[in-house]
C-alpha positions in Angstrom: 1.4 16.5 -24.3 -1.1 16.3 -21.4 0.0 17.7 -18.0 -0.7 16.1 -14.5 0.5 17.2 -10.8 0.0 14.1 -8.5 -0.6 15.0 -4.9 0.4 12.7 -2.0 2.0 13.2 1.6 5.6 11.9 1.3 8.3 10.9 -1.1 8.2 7.4 1.3 8.3 3.9 0.4 5.2 2.9 0.7 2.0 1.5 -1.3 0.6 4.5 -3.0 3.9 6.3 -3.9 5.3 3.2 -5.4 1.7 2.7 -7.3 2.0 5.8 -8.5 5.8 5.4 -9.6 4.5 2.9 -11.7 1.7 4.1 -13.5 4.3 7.3 -13.9 7.0 4.8 -15.2 4.2 3.1 -18.4 2.6 6.3 -19.1 5.7 8.9 -19.6 5.4 9.1 -23.2 1.6 10.0 -23.2 1.9 12.6 -20.0 4.1 15.0 -18.4 4.0 14.2 -15.1 4.5 16.3 -12.1 4.8 14.9 -8.6 4.3 17.3 -5.0 5.2 16.1 -2.1 7.9 15.6 1.3 10.7 14.2 0.5 11.9 11.3 3.3 13.1 9.0 0.8 16.1 10.0 -1.6 16.5 6.8 -3.4 12.7 6.5 -4.2 12.7 10.4 -5.3 15.5 9.5 -7.1 13.2 7.0 -8.8 10.7 9.4 -9.9 13.3 11.6 -11.3 14.9 8.7 -13.6 11.9 9.0 -15.8 11.8 11.2 -18.6 8.6 13.9 -18.6 8.8 13.1 -15.2 9.0 16.9 -12.8 9.4 15.9 -8.8 8.6 19.5 -6.3 9.4 19.2 -2.6 6.4 20.0 -0.5 5.0 18.7 2.8 2.0 17.9 2.2 2.0 15.5 5.9 0.4 18.2 7.3 -2.0 21.5 7.0 -1.2 25.0 6.4 -2.0 27.9 5.1 1.6 28.9 3.6 1.5 25.9 1.5 -1.5 26.1 -0.1 0.1 29.3 -0.8 3.4 27.6 -2.5 0.9 24.6 -4.1 -0.9 27.2 -5.7 2.2 29.0 -7.0 3.4 25.3 -8.9 0.6 25.3 -10.3 -0.3 28.2 -11.7 3.2 28.0 -12.8 2.7 24.0 -14.3 -1.4 24.8 -15.9 -2.0 21.0 -15.4 -5.0 19.5 -17.5 -5.1 16.9 -14.3 -4.9 16.6 -10.8 -4.4 13.6 -8.8 -4.8 13.7 -5.1 -3.9 10.4 -2.8 -4.1 9.5 0.4 -6.4 12.1 3.1 -3.1 14.1 2.6 -3.2 14.6 -0.6 -6.9 15.4 -0.3 -6.9 18.1 2.0 -4.8 20.1 -0.6 -6.9 18.6 -3.1 -10.0 20.4 -1.6 -8.3 23.7 -0.7 -6.7 24.2 -4.4 -9.6 22.9 -5.7 -11.6 26.4 -4.3 -8.3 28.4 -4.6 -7.9 28.1 -8.3 -11.8 27.8 -9.1 -11.0 24.5 -10.7 -9.3 24.9 -14.5 -8.4 21.1 -14.9 -9.9 17.8 -13.8 -9.7 16.6 -10.2 -9.8 13.0 -9.1 -8.9 11.5 -6.1 -7.3 7.8 -4.9 -8.1 6.5 -1.0 -5.1 4.5 -1.1 -6.5 2.4 1.8 -10.2 3.9 3.3 -10.4 3.4 7.2 -11.6 5.1 10.5 -9.3 7.0 12.2 -10.6 9.2 14.6 -13.9 9.0 16.6 -16.4 11.2 17.9 -16.5 14.5 16.6 -13.0 14.4 14.6 -15.0 11.7 12.2 -18.1 13.2 11.9 -16.1 16.3 10.6 -13.9 14.2 8.7 -17.0 12.8 7.1 -18.2 16.0 6.3 -15.1 16.9 4.6 -15.2 13.8 2.6 -18.8 15.0 1.2 -17.7 18.6 0.6 -14.8 17.4 -1.1 -16.7 14.8 -3.8 -18.5 17.8 -4.8 -15.4 19.3 -6.5 -13.9 15.8 -8.1 -15.0 14.1 -10.8 -14.5 10.7 -9.7 -12.5 9.0 -6.7 -11.1 5.6 -6.5 -11.7 2.7 -4.6 -8.3 0.2 -5.0 -10.6 -2.7 -4.2 -14.2 -3.6 -4.5 -14.6 -4.2 -0.3 -13.4 -0.5 -0.1 -15.6 1.0 -2.2 -18.7 -1.1 -0.4 -17.0 0.6 2.7 -16.9 3.9 1.2 -20.0 4.0 0.0 -21.8 2.5 3.4 -20.0 5.2 5.4 -19.6 8.2 3.1 -23.0 7.5 1.5 -22.0 9.5 -1.4 -23.4 9.0 -5.1 -22.5 5.8 -6.3 -21.4 7.1 -9.7 -19.2 9.1 -8.0 -16.6 6.1 -6.9 -15.2 3.4 -8.6 -13.1 0.6 -8.4 -9.3 0.6 -10.2 -7.1 -2.1 -9.1 -3.9 -1.5 -8.6 -1.0 -2.9 -11.2 1.1 -5.0 -10.1 4.5 -6.5 -11.6 7.2 -8.3 -10.3 11.2 -8.1 -11.3 12.9 -11.3 -9.2 16.5 -10.6 -8.4 19.2 -12.8 -6.1 19.0 -12.5 -3.1 22.1 -10.5 -1.1 24.2 -12.5 0.6 24.2 -10.8 3.9 20.6 -11.3 3.9 20.5 -15.2 2.5 23.1 -15.8 5.2 20.3 -15.1 7.9 17.9 -17.3 5.2 20.3 -20.8 5.6 19.4 -20.7 9.5 16.0 -21.6 9.3 14.2 -24.4 7.7 11.2 -22.0 6.8 11.2 -18.4 6.5 8.3 -15.9 6.8 8.9 -12.3 5.4 6.4 -9.4 5.6 6.7 -5.8 3.4 5.4 -4.0 6.5 5.6 -0.3 7.5 5.8 0.2 11.5 2.4 1.4 12.1 -1.0 0.5 13.9 -2.4 -0.4 10.0 -0.3 -3.4 10.0 -0.6 -4.9 13.3 2.7 -5.9 14.1 2.3 -6.3 17.4 0.0 -9.2 17.0 2.6 -10.8 14.4 4.9 -10.7 16.6 3.4 -12.2 19.5 2.1 -14.7 17.4 5.6 -15.4 16.4 6.4 -16.4 19.6 3.7 -18.9 19.7 4.9 -20.4 16.6 8.6 -20.4 17.1 8.0 -22.7 20.1 7.6 -25.7 18.0 9.4 -24.8 14.9 13.0 -23.3 13.8 11.1 -20.2 11.5 12.8 -17.1 10.6 10.7 -13.9 10.6 11.9 -11.0 7.7 10.4 -7.6 8.3 10.9 -5.1 5.5 10.0 -1.9 6.6 10.1 1.3 8.1 7.7 4.4 9.6 6.8 7.2 9.4 7.2 9.9 11.9 3.9 10.0 13.1 4.2 6.4 13.8 7.5 6.7 15.9 5.9 5.4 19.2 4.5 2.7 17.6 7.9 1.9 16.2 9.3 1.9 20.1 6.9 -0.5 21.3 7.4 -3.0 18.7 11.1 -2.7 18.8 10.7 -2.8 22.8 8.0 -6.1 22.3 10.9 -7.8 20.2 13.4 -7.2 22.7 11.0 -8.8 25.1 10.4 -12.2 23.0 12.5 -14.9 23.7 13.3 -15.5 20.4 14.5 -11.9 19.2 17.4 -13.5 17.3 15.3 -15.1 15.1 13.3 -11.9 14.0 15.2 -10.0 11.3 14.2 -6.1 10.9 15.9 -4.6 7.3 14.1 -1.4 7.5 13.5 0.5 4.7 14.5 -1.7 1.5 14.1 -1.0 -2.1 12.5 -2.8 -4.4 12.0 -5.6 -1.7 9.1 -7.0 -3.7 11.9 -8.7 -5.8 13.2 -10.8 -3.2 9.6 -12.1 -2.3 10.3 -16.0 -4.3 13.6 -16.5 -1.7 11.0 -16.7 1.2 8.5 -19.7 2.0 5.4 -17.7 3.6 4.5 -14.3 3.0 2.3 -12.8 6.3 0.2 -10.0 6.3 -1.4 -9.5 9.6 -3.1 -5.9 8.8 -6.0 -4.5 10.1 -7.2 -2.9 7.0 -6.1 -2.5 3.2 -7.0 -1.0 0.8 -5.3 -3.4 -2.0 -2.5 -5.0 -0.5 -0.3 -5.0 -3.2 2.4 -6.7 -1.4 -0.1 -9.6 -1.1 -0.5 -9.8 -5.1 3.4 -9.6 -5.4 3.7 -12.7 -3.4 1.0 -14.1 -5.2 3.3 -13.4 -8.6 6.7 -14.6 -7.0 4.8 -18.1 -6.2 5.4 -17.6 -2.2 2.5 -18.9 0.3 0.3 -15.9 1.8 -1.3 -16.0 5.0 -3.0 -12.6 6.0 -6.2 -11.5 8.0 -9.6 -11.5 7.0 -9.4 -7.4 6.7 -11.1 -5.2 4.3 -8.5 -5.6 1.2 -6.9 -9.1 1.8 -10.9 -10.1 1.4 -10.6 -9.2 -2.4 -7.4 -11.7 -2.9 -6.8 -14.2 0.1 -9.8 -16.6 -0.5 -9.0 -19.3 2.0 -7.3 -22.6 1.4 -7.7 -21.1 -2.5 -5.4 -18.5 -3.1 -3.8 -19.0 0.5 -4.6 -18.7 4.2 -6.7 -16.5 6.3 -6.4 -15.6 10.1 -8.5 -13.0 11.9 -7.9 -9.9 12.2 -5.9 -8.6 15.7 -6.2 -12.4 16.9 -3.0 -14.0 18.3 -4.2 -17.7 18.4 -5.5 -17.5 15.1 -2.6 -16.0 13.2 -0.3 -19.0 14.7 -2.4 -21.4 13.7 -2.9 -20.1 10.3 1.1 -20.2 10.1 1.6 -23.5 11.5 -0.9 -24.9 8.9 1.5 -23.3 6.4 4.7 -24.6 7.8 2.8 -28.1 7.9 1.6 -27.9 4.2 5.2 -26.4 2.9 6.6 -29.7 4.7 3.8 -31.8 3.1 4.4 -30.0 -0.3 0.6 -30.2 -0.5 0.3 -26.0 -1.2 1.1 -26.2 -4.9 -2.6 -26.3 -5.8 -2.6 -22.7 -3.5 0.2 -21.4 -5.4 -0.7 -22.0 -8.8 -4.5 -20.7 -8.0 -2.9 -17.4 -6.4 -1.0 -17.1 -9.6 -3.4 -17.1 -11.9 -5.3 -14.8 -10.2 -2.1 -12.5 -9.4 -1.7 -11.9 -13.0 -4.9 -10.4 -13.5 -3.8 -7.2 -11.4 -1.7 -6.1 -13.8 0.1 -2.7 -14.9 -1.8 -2.5 -18.4 -5.0 -2.7 -16.5 -4.9 0.0 -14.3 -3.8 2.1 -16.9 -6.3 1.5 -19.0 -9.3 2.3 -16.8 -7.4 5.3 -15.8 -7.0 6.7 -18.9 -10.2 5.7 -19.5 -11.0 7.9 -16.1 -9.2 10.9 -17.2 -10.5 10.9 -20.9 -14.2 10.0 -20.1 -14.8 9.6 -16.5 -15.9 5.9 -17.0 -13.9 2.8 -16.2 -13.2 -0.3 -18.9 
């Protein structure tokens, strides 16, 4: 049985770890999987551990150190993987280090999971240098949407054959609403939901400010499912302070990290994304499959899915007025029951992003370096 090692920074609820989990759940009879990351969410770790043919290793890959490269090398020497698949910038740094240290006796693949310009000046130039250097070591890198792939090629100027698009695999397991959340929904005729970490990427600042404009005209509840990583602590405090300062604080519900929150999306009226960039936003697809009306910003990743007034409603990134207007438009459509055609079109689009298609393409890459 072929052995695969997946490197990612942390076992933490979010797009990348969940996509990895879903891939492993559906291929554990074909491959022996090893996951290496820092344990931050015990519930998520247990989800990995519950799968047959999976071995989980606790190693902090959120920061770089020579000691961690040594420990990683030790695990790789013991496992002797056929494939090492690294995820995100954190995984990529260790992917390059281990490829150099081991002389790469394995195939190496790299999924970006949201490529964006995080730094400026010298740091950004250094990062581009790193990405170009790393491209000499991996077989293929994977963008999770076509808009992300085009941005990567434009920014890094990599060989086009090195970067392929493989869409995330998504499915929904609808569940009943827990009583304590159901009680809050009954307080409002319209309930809006988002699955968003407290991070700059998700731009919850724009969301909260827009919500306050919306709440002046409509009785709506805003439900935020998601926590934050340690390096987003300052942003988390900023958002909590902003919510406290708002007059409609009691209409915003913070549910924190909630395991399998996507299974509850069908209970809400509107799904809202104010992200400033995405890879391929899994939650938007989950909302499509849940037949929940989507409002999202016109950022990279979102625009691959949200076609204005066809599969959802688009707003302008980091624009309070535009986001408030789009949500108000969605509310009015729901009140008139004129949004059914959008839900139907979105559902058809969501069904395209199946776990089966994702697995077929990843397995094709693993075996012969091409996608189907």
